[in-house]
N, C-alpha and C positions, 0 to 999 in steps of 0.2 A: 301385708308389710314387707317393705324396703329392707335393707340389708341392715340400713340404719335400724333400724323400731319402730318409723313414723308410720303409723294408719296411710295406707293408698283408699284414698274414695271409692269409691265402690260408682260411678259415675255413668253408665250404660252410651253410652253414642247416638247423637239424635240423628237417629231415620235419615233426612235429607241428607248426610253428609256421610253416609254409608256408605259402600263406595259401588253397592249393588242400586245408588237409587242416583248413578251420579249419569248424567247425559255424553253419553260418548263426544259431545262437541266440547268438554271441556276437561275430556283430558287430553297432554299434550304424546301423540304413541314414543316408547321409543325410538323408534326407528329413523322417525326427523329431528335426535338431539343424536349426533353418531361419539361410539366414545374417542380418549386420544386414539387409541392402537388401532380404528374406522380410522379416522384423522392420518394420524399418519402415511398410511399403507394406502392410503388416496394421493397423498402427496410426492411417497415419493415416486410411485404407479408418474402420474404427473410430470414427471421431472427425465422419467426413463420412457416417457414417452417425447415429450420434445426434447430429445437426448438419441432416441430412434431416426427421429422425423432426418436429423440435421437442422434445425433453425438456430439453436444452438450453434458457432466458434466454435472449435479449438484453440482456448487458449496460447498455443505457439504465435508468436506476436514476431515480425517483424523487429530486428535493430534497427533500432531509428537516431543513432550517432549521430554519425555525415551528416544526417535531413537538418537535425539539430542545427552543428556548430554553424551550415554555410545560411540556414534562417539569424542564427546569434549575431553573424559576420557578416550579413547581407549577402553573400554572393562570397564577399574579399576573400584571397590566402590572408593568413597571420605568419610574420613574424614567425622565424626557431629564437627560444631565445626571454632572458629575463624572469621565466616563470618556472618556476622548485616543483615539485611534486614529493613530499615523501611518504613511499610505503614501504612495505615490505619487496623481498623478492618474492617470499612465495609464505601465502595466509596459509597458516595449519588446518582454519575453519571459514567462510568466502559468508557466515553469520556476518560479525562485527569484526574490520576491517580498521584498523587506523590514520586517516587519512588528515596528513598537512600539506597546505600550497599556500605561496607567499608568492607574492606579484615583487620584482625590483623598483621602487618610485617612492619620488620622494615625498607624492602626498601633496602638493602644496596646490594649492588652485591655480600655477598658469600650466601643473605634471601632477598629469592622478588617472590612474588604476579607480575605474567606472564598478566593472562586472565580471564576474569569472564565472564560466560555465567549464565545470565538469561532467565527466560521456563514460561513459566507460561505450570497447564497442563488441562488447559481448555476452551480457545482459540482452532476456528477453526484451526490456526497454529503456534505451542509452542514457534518457538524462539522471545523474550524479544529485550533483545538488546546483544552484545557479549561487553567488552570494553578491551581495549590492555594498559598494564600500562608496566614502569620498573623503575632501581633506579634512575632514575633526575625523573619519578612522582613523588616525598618525600611521598604523600600515595596513599597509594592505598580505594579508594574514590570515589563515582563518583554520583549523581545526573542529573535524567530528568523523563519527562511525558509518564507511559503508560496507554496502553488503552485496557480494559478487558471487556469480550465478558458475564461476571458471576461468582458466585461466585467460587470461584478457588484458588488451590495454586500455590504461585508464588515463586520456588527456585531460586538458585541463587547454583552459583558449579566455585569456583576459583579454578589457577590453578598455581604453585609451581613451579619458579625455575628447582625445584628436584625434579621432577616430582611428585608430590603429590597433593592432592586436596581436595578441605573442600568446604561442600558446607552446608544450611542452607533454610530453608523453612518458608513461611511464609503466612495462609489463609484468602481471603481477598472477604468480604462479598458483591458483587455489588447490586446498589438497581435499580439503574434499564444501561444497558450496554451497552458495547461502540462499541463493533465490531459484526461481519456478523458469529456464529458460530452457 
């Protein structure tokens, strides 16, 4: 009888299904199916082996801000001015810093901003943001939140439709870094 009071039939297990009568080839050995603990240990061991052999490079990358600016401008030297960067002088946390960038331009078919590149010279990767504009944008301005790893220059470079470039920069002190660097 079960706990609910219903009788349990007492049918014997057929002898063909009894464990002693099953052929060894029909059983799956427990050693072929690893437990979660064994799988986790194997994975951690593999990661440790790769790290010890030096197959994985460290996560320290060289900042490529200058190279990105050269690529953006085609090697031409940008003029100073027309670009405004609004960033705090001191940021308590580098995880989320409000940044606004704007470019003086009439934004007409004859004279407008096409792109703005924003880089940071102290992050492990220099690229911060790229904004695309057209005369339909009405104004060449954008606001976003960025991450900075330490005190550094944030540089904005604007590309005009006539092929000229303008830039400005802002030095930001960061109390607590927000990026790996």
